[in-house]
C-alpha positions as a printed Julia matrix, in Angstrom:
77×3 Matrix{Float64}:
   0.0    0.0    0.0
   1.49   3.36  -0.92
   1.49   6.46   1.3
  -1.48   7.99  -0.53
  -3.84   5.08   0.23
  -2.73   4.13   3.75
  -4.78   5.18   6.74
  -3.12   7.16   9.47
  -4.11   7.19  13.11
  -3.26   9.7   15.78
  -2.8    9.03  19.45
  -3.62  11.89  21.76
  -2.61  11.75  25.4
  -5.15  13.29  27.76
  -3.68  14.52  31.02
  -5.96  14.04  33.99
  -5.77  17.31  35.82
  -8.31  19.22  37.82
  -6.37  22.28  38.82
  -4.68  25.34  37.39
  -5.99  27.32  34.44
  -8.65  24.74  33.57
 -11.14  26.61  35.76
 -10.88  29.7   33.56
 -11.97  27.97  30.35
 -14.97  26.34  28.73
 -14.16  22.76  27.74
 -15.29  20.4   24.97
 -17.41  17.54  26.32
 -19.82  15.12  24.64
 -23.34  16.52  24.72
 -24.68  13.2   26.02
 -22.24  13.41  28.96
 -23.5   16.89  29.83
 -27.1   15.63  29.85
 -26.12  12.65  31.99
 -24.28  14.94  34.4
 -27.31  17.22  34.69
 -29.61  14.28  35.42
 -27.38  12.07  37.56
 -24.92  14.6   39.02
 -21.85  12.72  37.78
 -18.57  14.2   36.56
 -17.83  14.78  32.9
 -14.43  14.45  31.24
 -13.34  17.07  28.72
 -11.14  16.3   25.72
  -8.19  17.75  27.65
  -8.78  15.43  30.61
 -10.4   17.95  32.96
 -12.97  16.26  35.24
 -15.75  18.21  36.94
 -19.48  18.57  37.42
 -20.61  21.39  35.1
 -22.38  24.21  36.9
 -21.64  27.43  35.0
 -22.43  29.07  31.69
 -19.62  28.06  29.28
 -20.41  30.94  26.91
 -18.89  33.32  29.48
 -15.42  31.75  29.13
 -12.9   31.28  26.32
 -12.5   27.75  24.94
  -9.73  25.69  26.54
  -6.69  25.79  24.22
  -5.91  22.11  24.88
  -9.49  21.04  24.06
  -9.4   23.17  20.92
  -6.09  21.63  19.8
  -7.3   18.07  20.44
 -10.59  18.72  18.62
  -8.68  20.11  15.62
  -6.47  17.0   15.55
  -9.49  14.7   15.76
 -11.97  16.46  13.49
 -10.02  19.12  11.62
 -10.34  22.87  11.95
């Protein structure tokens, strides 16, 4: 198989951190996880690895640079 027809995969390491600048950003999380968190009160995990129970309006914060970078690598710009 030549380079033009081979499939490439990317591995992205997600740090599990709950401190630092993560509190100042809105994070990318699966919509179904947000719904589950709202109903069951369980933590969600963002693309960057941040774990928390959502309780604030994400539109008031800039998007997490790590989440944005991971999303671009997974799904393109």
